[in-house]
C-alpha positions in Angstrom: -33.1 -8.7 11.9 -29.4 -9.2 11.4 -28.3 -11.7 8.7 -26.4 -14.7 10.0 -22.8 -14.3 9.3 -19.7 -16.5 9.2 -17.0 -14.8 11.1 -13.2 -15.6 11.4 -12.3 -14.4 14.9 -8.5 -14.3 15.5 -7.1 -14.3 19.0 -10.1 -16.2 20.1 -8.7 -17.6 23.3 -7.7 -14.2 24.6 -9.8 -12.0 26.9 -11.5 -10.0 24.2 -11.5 -12.9 21.7 -13.5 -15.2 24.1 -16.0 -12.5 24.6 -16.3 -12.0 20.8 -16.8 -15.7 20.2 -19.4 -16.2 22.8 -21.3 -13.1 21.9 -21.2 -13.9 18.1 -22.6 -17.4 18.8 -25.3 -16.0 21.0 -26.3 -13.6 18.2 -26.7 -16.6 15.9 -23.5 -16.3 13.8 -21.2 -19.1 12.6 -17.8 -18.7 14.2 -14.3 -19.9 13.2 -12.2 -19.3 16.2 -8.5 -19.0 15.4 -5.6 -19.3 17.7 -1.9 -20.0 17.5 -2.4 -22.9 19.9 -5.4 -23.9 21.9 -5.3 -24.6 25.6 -6.6 -28.0 26.9 -9.8 -26.3 28.0 -10.9 -23.1 26.2 -14.4 -22.7 27.7 -16.0 -21.8 24.3 -19.3 -23.0 23.0 -19.2 -26.5 21.6 -20.4 -25.6 18.0 -17.5 -23.2 17.4 -15.1 -24.3 14.6 -11.7 -24.1 16.2 -8.8 -23.4 13.8 -5.0 -23.1 14.4 -2.9 -20.5 12.7 0.1 -18.3 13.5 -0.8 -14.8 12.3 2.9 -13.8 11.9 4.0 -16.9 9.9 1.1 -18.8 8.3 -1.0 -18.4 5.3 -4.4 -17.2 6.8 -6.5 -18.0 3.7 -7.7 -21.4 5.0 -9.1 -19.7 8.1 -10.6 -16.8 6.2 -12.0 -18.5 3.0 -15.8 -18.5 3.0 -16.2 -16.0 5.8 -18.1 -12.8 5.6 -15.7 -10.8 7.8 -12.6 -11.0 9.9 -12.4 -9.8 13.5 -8.9 -9.6 15.0 -8.7 -9.7 18.8 -5.0 -10.5 18.9 -2.8 -8.7 21.4 0.6 -8.7 23.0 1.1 -9.7 26.6 2.5 -7.0 28.9 6.0 -8.3 29.6 9.4 -6.5 29.7 10.5 -8.2 26.5 7.4 -7.4 24.4 7.3 -3.8 25.7 11.0 -3.2 24.8 11.1 -5.0 21.5 7.6 -6.3 20.5 7.3 -8.9 17.8 5.6 -7.6 14.6 2.3 -9.0 15.7 0.1 -6.1 14.6 1.9 -5.2 11.4 2.7 -8.7 10.1 -0.8 -10.0 10.9 -2.4 -7.1 9.1 -0.3 -7.8 6.0 -1.4 -11.5 6.1 -5.0 -10.7 6.8 -5.1 -8.4 3.8 -3.3 -10.8 1.5 -5.7 -13.7 2.5 -8.8 -11.5 2.2 -7.9 -10.4 -1.3 -7.3 -14.0 -2.4 -10.5 -15.2 -0.7 -12.8 -12.3 -1.8 -13.4 -11.1 1.8 -13.8 -7.4 2.2 -14.6 -6.6 5.8 -12.2 -6.5 8.8 -12.4 -5.0 12.3 -9.3 -4.9 14.4 -8.2 -3.6 17.9 -6.0 -0.6 18.0 -5.8 1.8 21.0 -6.7 5.4 21.9 -3.1 5.7 23.0 -2.0 5.6 19.4 -3.1 9.2 19.0 -3.1 10.6 22.6 -1.6 9.9 26.0 -3.8 12.6 27.6 -6.1 10.2 29.4 -6.1 8.8 32.9 -4.0 9.8 36.0 -0.7 11.6 35.3 1.5 8.9 36.7 -0.2 6.3 34.4 0.2 8.6 31.3 4.0 8.8 32.0 4.4 5.1 32.6 2.4 4.1 29.6 4.3 6.4 27.3 7.7 5.1 28.4 6.8 1.4 28.7 4.5 0.9 25.7 5.6 3.3 23.1 6.9 0.6 20.7 3.6 -1.2 20.9 1.6 1.9 20.3 3.9 2.8 17.4 3.3 -0.6 15.8 -0.5 -0.2 16.2 -0.2 3.1 14.3 1.6 1.3 11.5 -1.2 -1.3 11.5 -3.7 1.5 11.0 -1.6 3.0 8.1 -1.6 -0.4 6.4 -5.3 -0.6 6.6 -5.8 2.9 5.3 -3.7 2.0 2.2 -5.7 -1.1 1.5 -8.8 -1.7 -0.5 -10.8 -3.4 2.2 -13.6 -2.1 4.4 -11.7 -1.8 7.6 -12.5 -0.5 11.1 -9.8 0.0 13.7 -11.4 0.2 17.2 -9.5 2.3 19.7 -10.3 1.3 23.3 -8.9 2.8 26.5 -7.0 0.7 29.0 -8.6 -2.7 28.9 -10.1 -4.5 31.9 -12.1 -7.6 32.8 -15.8 -7.4 32.5 -18.8 -8.5 30.4 -20.6 -6.2 28.0 -22.7 -3.5 29.7 -24.5 -2.0 26.8 -23.7 1.5 28.1 -20.2 2.2 26.9 -19.5 5.5 25.2 -18.3 5.5 21.5 -16.6 8.6 20.1 -14.6 9.3 17.0 -10.8 8.8 17.2 -10.2 8.8 20.9 -12.1 8.0 24.1 -13.8 10.9 25.9 -11.6 13.0 28.1 -13.0 11.7 31.4 -12.6 8.1 30.5 -9.7 5.6 30.7 -11.1 2.1 30.9 -12.8 -0.3 28.4 -14.2 -3.6 29.3 -13.3 -6.6 27.1 -17.0 -7.5 26.8 -17.9 -4.0 25.6 -15.1 -3.9 23.1 -16.2 -7.3 21.7 -19.8 -6.3 21.5 -18.9 -3.1 19.6 -16.7 -4.9 17.1 -19.6 -7.3 16.4 -21.9 -4.3 16.0 -19.6 -2.8 13.5 -19.6 -5.9 11.4 -23.4 -6.5 11.6 -24.4 -2.9 10.8 -21.6 -2.0 8.4 -20.8 1.0 10.6 -17.5 3.0 11.1 -16.0 1.8 7.8 -12.6 3.4 7.1 -12.7 5.0 10.5 -11.2 4.7 14.0 -13.9 4.8 16.6 -13.0 4.8 20.3 -14.9 3.1 23.1 -14.7 3.6 26.8 -16.8 3.5 30.0 -16.8 5.2 33.3 -15.9 2.6 35.9 -15.6 2.4 39.7 -13.1 4.8 41.2 -10.8 2.0 42.3 -10.6 0.6 38.8 -9.5 4.0 37.5 -7.1 4.8 40.2 -3.4 5.5 39.5 -2.4 2.7 41.9 -4.5 0.1 40.1 -3.5 1.2 36.6 0.2 1.3 37.5 0.0 -2.3 38.9 -1.5 -3.4 35.7 1.2 -1.8 33.6 4.1 -3.0 35.8 6.5 -5.0 33.7 
């Protein structure tokens, strides 16, 4: 039986964050859901402790203090502006997580990185070319986030999904070291959230960069679909 944990989940109103919050509550954990600002309706369980914090600007200690672990589900929207010159979301948030964790005595963090940090050799050729050109600054920043974690004293895991898509957890996603399997390209938000929670609960993949992906329907993996999603 897994011990009940108190989790600070950042990016809690996003697609992966919502999945992580709901799944954590369903597993019996206490959740502090943290967002820069909350929508009028967030569709999260009533007993979730909603907090507000800007991960680039604010002291994150009040949101993290008393928690057993931090789960970061933050991400940048795919717009022309963020692709060309992304704000320092991954790097600055990591610095602030680490500072707050040290002061609060919290040692465990799981974050979202990407398989594309280490390889572009996944998915249709047209998608590979477009992703490399359009999203290189974001992937570079994720790589710097990983370097900050490696240099820290915390028990970190940087999960590297493939190209994210809508969908609840399936229970049959494939986890591999470093990068998603060669025949995969997609990762469901629900599967990613479930794996991040698994890492925290079991203490698995500490100081490592596991990758998670799943074989999806042909249409979801098609070049046309992927290029529509990457269009800026």
